[in-house]
N, CA, C and O atoms as CSV, one atom per row, in Angstrom:
chain,resi,resn,atom,element,x,y,z
A,1,UNK,N,N,-24.007,3.033,-7.329
A,1,UNK,CA,C,-23.604,1.671,-7.035
A,1,UNK,C,C,-24.416,1.095,-5.882
A,1,UNK,O,O,-24.797,-0.075,-5.918
A,2,UNK,N,N,-24.677,1.883,-4.887
A,2,UNK,CA,C,-25.396,1.380,-3.716
A,2,UNK,C,C,-26.798,0.899,-4.082
A,2,UNK,O,O,-27.306,-0.041,-3.470
A,3,UNK,N,N,-27.424,1.527,-5.067
A,3,UNK,CA,C,-28.779,1.126,-5.451
A,3,UNK,C,C,-28.820,-0.262,-6.091
A,3,UNK,O,O,-29.886,-0.876,-6.145
A,4,UNK,N,N,-27.693,-0.765,-6.573
A,4,UNK,CA,C,-27.645,-2.083,-7.200
A,4,UNK,C,C,-27.461,-3.210,-6.186
A,4,UNK,O,O,-27.547,-4.387,-6.538
A,5,UNK,N,N,-27.210,-2.851,-4.940
A,5,UNK,CA,C,-26.967,-3.829,-3.881
A,5,UNK,C,C,-28.290,-4.138,-3.182
A,5,UNK,O,O,-29.129,-3.251,-3.028
A,6,UNK,N,N,-28.482,-5.385,-2.759
A,6,UNK,CA,C,-29.746,-5.732,-2.109
A,6,UNK,C,C,-29.940,-4.925,-0.823
A,6,UNK,O,O,-28.979,-4.458,-0.212
A,7,UNK,N,N,-31.174,-4.777,-0.438
A,7,UNK,CA,C,-31.568,-3.882,0.659
A,7,UNK,C,C,-30.858,-4.201,1.983
A,7,UNK,O,O,-30.415,-3.288,2.681
A,8,UNK,N,N,-30.752,-5.461,2.323
A,8,UNK,CA,C,-30.121,-5.847,3.586
A,8,UNK,C,C,-28.647,-5.434,3.604
A,8,UNK,O,O,-28.160,-4.916,4.608
A,9,UNK,N,N,-27.941,-5.662,2.500
A,9,UNK,CA,C,-26.533,-5.257,2.413
A,9,UNK,C,C,-26.413,-3.734,2.439
A,9,UNK,O,O,-25.493,-3.196,3.055
A,10,UNK,N,N,-27.333,-3.039,1.776
A,10,UNK,CA,C,-27.330,-1.570,1.797
A,10,UNK,C,C,-27.395,-1.053,3.227
A,10,UNK,O,O,-26.646,-0.152,3.605
A,11,UNK,N,N,-28.285,-1.622,4.009
A,11,UNK,CA,C,-28.446,-1.180,5.398
A,11,UNK,C,C,-27.183,-1.430,6.212
A,11,UNK,O,O,-26.804,-0.597,7.036
A,12,UNK,N,N,-26.530,-2.565,5.992
A,12,UNK,CA,C,-25.274,-2.855,6.701
A,12,UNK,C,C,-24.178,-1.873,6.300
A,12,UNK,O,O,-23.417,-1.405,7.147
A,13,UNK,N,N,-24.100,-1.563,5.006
A,13,UNK,CA,C,-23.081,-0.628,4.512
A,13,UNK,C,C,-23.329,0.766,5.064
A,13,UNK,O,O,-22.393,1.427,5.515
A,14,UNK,N,N,-24.567,1.221,5.036
A,14,UNK,CA,C,-24.906,2.552,5.552
A,14,UNK,C,C,-24.604,2.644,7.041
A,14,UNK,O,O,-24.084,3.659,7.504
A,15,UNK,N,N,-24.921,1.600,7.794
A,15,UNK,CA,C,-24.623,1.600,9.232
A,15,UNK,C,C,-23.117,1.679,9.471
A,15,UNK,O,O,-22.666,2.393,10.367
A,16,UNK,N,N,-22.343,0.951,8.677
A,16,UNK,CA,C,-20.882,0.983,8.828
A,16,UNK,C,C,-20.332,2.364,8.497
A,16,UNK,O,O,-19.437,2.856,9.184
A,17,UNK,N,N,-20.859,2.992,7.453
A,17,UNK,CA,C,-20.410,4.341,7.084
A,17,UNK,C,C,-20.776,5.331,8.180
A,17,UNK,O,O,-19.962,6.179,8.544
A,18,UNK,N,N,-21.982,5.233,8.704
A,18,UNK,CA,C,-22.394,6.136,9.785
A,18,UNK,C,C,-21.523,5.971,11.025
A,18,UNK,O,O,-21.260,6.943,11.733
A,19,UNK,N,N,-21.078,4.760,11.289
A,19,UNK,CA,C,-20.238,4.541,12.471
A,19,UNK,C,C,-18.852,5.164,12.314
A,19,UNK,O,O,-18.154,5.377,13.306
A,20,UNK,N,N,-18.450,5.455,11.081
A,20,UNK,CA,C,-17.153,6.102,10.849
A,20,UNK,C,C,-17.112,7.513,11.430
A,20,UNK,O,O,-16.030,8.044,11.679
A,21,UNK,N,N,-18.270,8.125,11.649
A,21,UNK,CA,C,-18.288,9.474,12.231
A,21,UNK,C,C,-17.746,9.466,13.650
A,21,UNK,O,O,-17.132,10.440,14.086
A,22,UNK,N,N,-17.966,8.377,14.374
A,22,UNK,CA,C,-17.465,8.265,15.746
A,22,UNK,C,C,-16.105,7.584,15.823
A,22,UNK,O,O,-15.271,7.938,16.656
A,23,UNK,N,N,-15.888,6.610,14.955
A,23,UNK,CA,C,-14.646,5.836,14.968
A,23,UNK,C,C,-14.142,5.702,13.530
A,23,UNK,O,O,-14.488,4.735,12.851
A,24,UNK,N,N,-13.333,6.651,13.053
A,24,UNK,CA,C,-12.894,6.591,11.659
A,24,UNK,C,C,-11.916,5.459,11.347
A,24,UNK,O,O,-11.708,5.119,10.182
A,25,UNK,N,N,-11.327,4.884,12.371
A,25,UNK,CA,C,-10.423,3.744,12.171
A,25,UNK,C,C,-10.880,2.573,13.048
A,25,UNK,O,O,-10.225,2.243,14.037
A,26,UNK,N,N,-12.001,1.949,12.686
A,26,UNK,CA,C,-12.519,0.852,13.517
A,26,UNK,C,C,-11.633,-0.386,13.435
A,26,UNK,O,O,-10.781,-0.497,12.552
A,27,UNK,N,N,-11.843,-1.301,14.355
A,27,UNK,CA,C,-11.110,-2.572,14.323
A,27,UNK,C,C,-11.373,-3.250,12.983
A,27,UNK,O,O,-12.514,-3.324,12.527
A,28,UNK,N,N,-10.319,-3.738,12.365
A,28,UNK,CA,C,-10.456,-4.421,11.086
A,28,UNK,C,C,-10.267,-3.532,9.876
A,28,UNK,O,O,-10.208,-4.030,8.751
A,29,UNK,N,N,-10.171,-2.225,10.078
A,29,UNK,CA,C,-9.935,-1.354,8.931
A,29,UNK,C,C,-8.488,-1.516,8.488
A,29,UNK,O,O,-7.642,-1.974,9.256
A,30,UNK,N,N,-8.212,-1.141,7.257
A,30,UNK,CA,C,-6.854,-1.301,6.737
A,30,UNK,C,C,-6.457,-0.068,5.943
A,30,UNK,O,O,-7.235,0.441,5.136
A,31,UNK,N,N,-5.249,0.406,6.174
A,31,UNK,CA,C,-4.682,1.505,5.396
A,31,UNK,C,C,-4.267,0.936,4.053
A,31,UNK,O,O,-3.573,-0.079,3.994
A,32,UNK,N,N,-4.689,1.585,2.968
A,32,UNK,CA,C,-4.329,1.108,1.639
A,32,UNK,C,C,-2.955,1.631,1.255
A,32,UNK,O,O,-2.625,2.784,1.534
A,33,UNK,N,N,-2.172,0.807,0.632
A,33,UNK,CA,C,-0.828,1.230,0.239
A,33,UNK,C,C,-0.892,2.046,-1.047
A,33,UNK,O,O,-1.694,1.768,-1.939
A,34,UNK,N,N,-0.046,3.043,-1.121
A,34,UNK,CA,C,0.044,3.847,-2.324
A,34,UNK,C,C,-0.989,4.943,-2.464
A,34,UNK,O,O,-0.989,5.662,-3.463
A,35,UNK,N,N,-1.861,5.088,-1.494
A,35,UNK,CA,C,-2.861,6.164,-1.537
A,35,UNK,C,C,-3.298,6.501,-0.119
A,35,UNK,O,O,-3.210,5.658,0.773
A,36,UNK,N,N,-3.762,7.708,0.094
A,36,UNK,CA,C,-4.146,8.124,1.453
A,36,UNK,C,C,-5.565,7.682,1.808
A,36,UNK,O,O,-6.402,8.510,2.166
A,37,UNK,N,N,-5.831,6.401,1.712
A,37,UNK,CA,C,-7.187,5.901,1.925
A,37,UNK,C,C,-7.173,4.684,2.843
A,37,UNK,O,O,-6.151,4.028,3.041
A,38,UNK,N,N,-8.350,4.417,3.390
A,38,UNK,CA,C,-8.566,3.289,4.292
A,38,UNK,C,C,-9.672,2.422,3.721
A,38,UNK,O,O,-10.421,2.860,2.848
A,39,UNK,N,N,-9.778,1.182,4.216
A,39,UNK,CA,C,-10.790,0.254,3.752
A,39,UNK,C,C,-11.457,-0.425,4.932
A,39,UNK,O,O,-10.797,-0.829,5.888
A,40,UNK,N,N,-12.776,-0.547,4.854
A,40,UNK,CA,C,-13.501,-1.404,5.786
A,40,UNK,C,C,-14.236,-2.452,4.963
A,40,UNK,O,O,-14.608,-2.213,3.814
A,41,UNK,N,N,-14.439,-3.613,5.568
A,41,UNK,CA,C,-15.128,-4.713,4.906
A,41,UNK,C,C,-16.515,-4.882,5.513
A,41,UNK,O,O,-16.685,-4.866,6.732
A,42,UNK,N,N,-17.490,-5.041,4.643
A,42,UNK,CA,C,-18.853,-5.350,5.058
A,42,UNK,C,C,-19.291,-6.525,4.188
A,42,UNK,O,O,-19.753,-6.331,3.064
A,43,UNK,N,N,-19.149,-7.725,4.702
A,43,UNK,CA,C,-19.456,-8.913,3.904
A,43,UNK,C,C,-18.556,-8.971,2.688
A,43,UNK,O,O,-17.332,-8.922,2.817
A,44,UNK,N,N,-19.149,-9.075,1.503
A,44,UNK,CA,C,-18.382,-9.119,0.254
A,44,UNK,C,C,-18.111,-7.733,-0.308
A,44,UNK,O,O,-17.511,-7.604,-1.375
A,45,UNK,N,N,-18.541,-6.708,0.389
A,45,UNK,CA,C,-18.386,-5.339,-0.096
A,45,UNK,C,C,-17.298,-4.604,0.658
A,45,UNK,O,O,-16.977,-4.930,1.801
A,46,UNK,N,N,-16.738,-3.604,-0.008
A,46,UNK,CA,C,-15.685,-2.789,0.577
A,46,UNK,C,C,-16.068,-1.320,0.473
A,46,UNK,O,O,-16.645,-0.882,-0.522
A,47,UNK,N,N,-15.740,-0.574,1.511
A,47,UNK,CA,C,-15.915,0.875,1.504
A,47,UNK,C,C,-14.517,1.472,1.593
A,47,UNK,O,O,-13.784,1.225,2.551
A,48,UNK,N,N,-14.160,2.253,0.593
A,48,UNK,CA,C,-12.872,2.937,0.560
A,48,UNK,C,C,-13.141,4.381,0.968
A,48,UNK,O,O,-14.037,5.032,0.431
A,49,UNK,N,N,-12.358,4.872,1.920
A,49,UNK,CA,C,-12.593,6.230,2.401
A,49,UNK,C,C,-11.287,6.899,2.794
A,49,UNK,O,O,-10.279,6.240,3.049
A,50,UNK,N,N,-11.331,8.227,2.837
A,50,UNK,CA,C,-10.181,9.028,3.239
A,50,UNK,C,C,-10.525,9.783,4.510
A,50,UNK,O,O,-11.680,10.141,4.740
A,51,UNK,N,N,-9.519,10.018,5.328
A,51,UNK,CA,C,-9.707,10.715,6.601
A,51,UNK,C,C,-8.875,11.990,6.588
A,51,UNK,O,O,-7.680,11.959,6.298
A,52,UNK,N,N,-9.516,13.111,6.905
A,52,UNK,CA,C,-8.804,14.379,7.086
A,52,UNK,C,C,-8.857,14.694,8.577
A,52,UNK,O,O,-9.777,15.361,9.051
A,53,UNK,N,N,-7.867,14.209,9.304
A,53,UNK,CA,C,-7.859,14.348,10.758
A,53,UNK,C,C,-7.888,15.800,11.215
A,53,UNK,O,O,-8.559,16.132,12.192
A,54,UNK,N,N,-7.166,16.662,10.517
A,54,UNK,CA,C,-7.099,18.060,10.945
A,54,UNK,C,C,-8.439,18.778,10.821
A,54,UNK,O,O,-8.666,19.775,11.506
A,55,UNK,N,N,-9.336,18.285,9.953
A,55,UNK,CA,C,-10.655,18.897,9.784
A,55,UNK,C,C,-11.785,18.009,10.309
A,55,UNK,O,O,-12.955,18.387,10.250
A,56,UNK,N,N,-11.432,16.836,10.818
A,56,UNK,CA,C,-12.419,15.866,11.307
A,56,UNK,C,C,-13.433,15.496,10.225
A,56,UNK,O,O,-14.640,15.482,10.466
A,57,UNK,N,N,-12.921,15.194,9.024
A,57,UNK,CA,C,-13.766,14.844,7.883
A,57,UNK,C,C,-13.417,13.442,7.396
A,57,UNK,O,O,-12.246,13.097,7.243
A,58,UNK,N,N,-14.454,12.641,7.156
A,58,UNK,CA,C,-14.297,11.322,6.546
A,58,UNK,C,C,-15.043,11.372,5.216
A,58,UNK,O,O,-16.238,11.664,5.183
A,59,UNK,N,N,-14.340,11.088,4.121
A,59,UNK,CA,C,-14.929,11.128,2.785
A,59,UNK,C,C,-14.951,9.726,2.197
A,59,UNK,O,O,-13.904,9.098,2.041
A,60,UNK,N,N,-16.141,9.235,1.872
A,60,UNK,CA,C,-16.260,7.925,1.230
A,60,UNK,C,C,-15.914,8.113,-0.240
A,60,UNK,O,O,-16.524,8.926,-0.934
A,61,UNK,N,N,-14.931,7.353,-0.706
A,61,UNK,CA,C,-14.439,7.481,-2.071
A,61,UNK,C,C,-15.108,6.469,-2.994
A,61,UNK,O,O,-15.441,6.788,-4.135
A,62,UNK,N,N,-15.304,5.245,-2.495
A,62,UNK,CA,C,-15.851,4.198,-3.355
A,62,UNK,C,C,-16.510,3.110,-2.511
A,62,UNK,O,O,-16.041,2.776,-1.423
A,63,UNK,N,N,-17.602,2.569,-3.034
A,63,UNK,CA,C,-18.279,1.423,-2.430
A,63,UNK,C,C,-18.440,0.400,-3.540
A,63,UNK,O,O,-18.927,0.731,-4.621
A,64,UNK,N,N,-18.038,-0.836,-3.288
A,64,UNK,CA,C,-18.195,-1.842,-4.328
A,64,UNK,C,C,-17.905,-3.241,-3.838
A,64,UNK,O,O,-17.438,-3.452,-2.719
A,65,UNK,N,N,-18.196,-4.191,-4.708
A,65,UNK,CA,C,-17.915,-5.592,-4.414
A,65,UNK,C,C,-16.410,-5.780,-4.358
A,65,UNK,O,O,-15.669,-5.084,-5.052
A,66,UNK,N,N,-15.964,-6.698,-3.552
A,66,UNK,CA,C,-14.527,-6.869,-3.303
A,66,UNK,C,C,-13.730,-7.172,-4.562
A,66,UNK,O,O,-12.557,-6.805,-4.636
A,67,UNK,N,N,-14.318,-7.824,-5.551
A,67,UNK,CA,C,-13.552,-8.139,-6.765
A,67,UNK,C,C,-13.472,-6.956,-7.730
A,67,UNK,O,O,-12.733,-7.013,-8.713
A,68,UNK,N,N,-14.230,-5.879,-7.462
A,68,UNK,CA,C,-14.250,-4.732,-8.373
A,68,UNK,C,C,-13.741,-3.438,-7.759
A,68,UNK,O,O,-13.359,-2.526,-8.492
A,69,UNK,N,N,-13.727,-3.334,-6.457
A,69,UNK,CA,C,-13.505,-2.047,-5.802
A,69,UNK,C,C,-12.085,-1.507,-5.953
A,69,UNK,O,O,-11.893,-0.292,-5.905
A,70,UNK,N,N,-11.103,-2.354,-6.132
A,70,UNK,CA,C,-9.715,-1.890,-6.195
A,70,UNK,C,C,-9.251,-1.564,-7.612
A,70,UNK,O,O,-8.112,-1.136,-7.796
A,71,UNK,N,N,-10.082,-1.752,-8.590
A,71,UNK,CA,C,-9.700,-1.508,-9.998
A,71,UNK,C,C,-9.780,-0.058,-10.355
A,71,UNK,O,O,-9.494,0.314,-11.493
């Protein structure tokens, strides 16, 4: 999916994902209801990820446009 996004947006998304290593719950993130996942917004795109606090692991589950990512 990331390869279909323009280069500038790709760089913004990658930077946001990399920043999750230091701050897994940045300002503006949202806990998703009904599943153990969080969401960050990067322009029109969303990154859905899960946090395993006990192991200090952040797993990116899905990256997509806002109208498609929750389906």
